[in-house]
TORVO-386883 format. One record per residue (C-alpha): x, y, z. Coordinates in steps of 0.2 Angstrom, whole numbers, plus 5000, padded with zeros to 4 digits. Example, Ala and Ser with C-alpha at 12.3 -4.5 7.8 and 13.67 -1.06 7.14 Angstrom:
2
506249785039;506849955036;
//
This chain:
115
487550505083;488950605075;489750625091;489650445095;490650405078;491950545081;492250465098;492450295093;493550345078;494650445092;494750285102;495150175088;496550305082;497150295100;497050125102;498050085085;499350205092;499550105108;499549925100;501349875095;501349895076;502249725075;500949635082;499549725071;500749675055;500849505061;499049485065;498449565049;499649465038;499249305046;497449325042;497849355024;499049215022;497749095032;496449145018;497749115003;498248955011;496548885014;496448834996;497748704998;497248535007;498448455018;497548315024;495748245020;494748105023;492948065026;492648155043;494148265043;494948405031;496448495037;496948655025;498648745024;497948895033;498248795049;500048825048;500048995051;498349005063;499448985079;500249165075;498449245074;497949175091;499549215099;499349395093;497549405099;497949325115;499349475117;498149605112;496649545124;497849525139;498649685136;497149795129;495549705132;494249625121;493649775113;495349815106;495449635100;493749665092;494349825083;496049745078;495049585070;493949715060;495449795054;496149625048;494549575040;494349735030;496149715025;495849545020;494349595010;495349725001;496749604997;495449474990;494649624979;496449674973;496749484969;495049474961;495349634950;497149574945;496449404940;495349494927;496749564918;497449464903;499049394902;500149394886;500249204880;502049134879;501749084862;501349264856;503149304863;503849164853;503049214836;503649394839;505449344842;505449234827;504749374815;506049494820;
//
């Protein structure tokens, strides 16, 4: 079992060295941006809704087509898992930062008046 994980880790390491870093970065960024833009609705009626993520979805499909044709479906799956984990990390980062209190603009005005 341990050898299997070591072999899979070595294969993944070799894969990420061979896939062009531009493709990896563009795909990962497009997945994160699609998730962020999914909150903005472009068009909606009773049977169709189009959100902002569709504006960059073509980029992720293009990157996946390139990876699948050049390196195979297993490489595309590993790249997708990497992008999902990166997206999850960004979501957790945003959730943590949203809990941090921000100073009120009124408190700044009051402090400047008293000086």
